[in-house]
C-alpha positions in Angstrom: 0.1 0.1 0.3 1.2 3.9 -0.6 1.3 6.4 1.1 0.8 9.9 0.3 1.5 13.1 2.1 -1.2 16.0 1.2 -1.9 19.1 2.8 -5.3 20.8 3.8 -5.8 24.3 5.2 -7.7 24.5 8.3 -10.8 25.2 6.8 -11.0 21.8 5.0 -9.3 20.3 7.3 -12.5 21.0 9.7 -14.8 19.7 6.7 -12.7 16.2 6.2 -12.8 15.9 10.5 -16.8 16.9 10.8 -17.6 14.1 8.2 -14.8 11.6 9.3 -16.7 11.9 12.6 -20.4 11.7 10.9 -19.5 8.2 9.3 -17.9 7.3 12.4 -14.5 6.7 11.4 -10.9 8.1 10.8 -10.0 11.3 8.9 -7.4 8.8 6.8 -10.1 5.7 6.4 -12.6 9.0 5.3 -9.7 10.2 2.7 -9.3 6.2 1.6 -12.9 5.9 0.8 -13.5 9.8 -1.0 -10.3 8.6 -2.9 -11.6 5.0 -4.1 -15.3 7.0 -5.3 -13.8 9.3 -7.4 -11.1 7.5 -8.9 -13.6 4.6 -9.5 -16.3 7.0 -10.4 -15.2 9.8 -11.9 -16.9 12.7 -12.4 -17.3 14.5 -16.5 -19.7 17.0 -17.4 -21.9 16.2 -20.6 -21.6 20.0 -22.2 -23.3 18.7 -25.0 -26.6 16.8 -22.8 -26.3 20.3 -20.5 -26.8 22.3 -24.0 -29.5 20.6 -25.1 -31.5 20.1 -21.8 -30.6 24.0 -21.2 -32.4 24.8 -25.1 -35.1 22.3 -24.1 -36.2 24.4 -21.1 -35.4 27.4 -22.2 -38.4 26.5 -25.0 -40.3 25.5 -22.3 -39.9 27.9 -20.7 -41.3 30.9 -23.5 -44.1 28.8 -24.0 -44.9 29.5 -20.4 -44.1 33.1 -21.0 -46.9 33.0 -23.7 -49.2 31.6 -22.1 -49.9 33.8 -18.8 -47.9 37.5 -17.7 -49.1 36.8 -14.4 -52.3 39.1 -14.4 -54.8 37.0 -15.9 -56.0 39.5 -18.2 -56.7 37.8 -21.6 -59.5 34.6 -21.3 -57.2 32.1 -22.0 -54.7 33.6 -18.9 -58.0 33.9 -16.7 -58.9 29.8 -17.1 -55.3 29.2 -15.4 -55.6 29.9 -12.2 -51.9 29.5 -11.8 -50.7 32.3 -13.2 -52.5 34.8 -11.9 -51.4 37.0 -8.4 -54.2 36.4 -5.7 -56.5 39.5 -5.2 -55.8 41.2 -1.6 -58.0 39.0 0.5 -56.3 36.4 -1.1 -57.0 32.9 -3.8 -60.5 33.5 -4.6 
């Protein structure tokens, strides 16, 4: 087994200590566990997938904006109570 020396600032050390204590393990054991998880299941960002998702949500948001203006002034908007602000007496 290899040993490594790492340096952490006080803030990171406090966070490490807290998380290790919550798991009931030593800081060394916690770091070993984190390293195994990180190296076994590396996180990568699917930028194209995120771009597509934002574009799809943008289209949905624009369609919601077209349906209601939060005042319920037009006929098709008054049927959608979720887009109206409550009157001074609350929802009626």
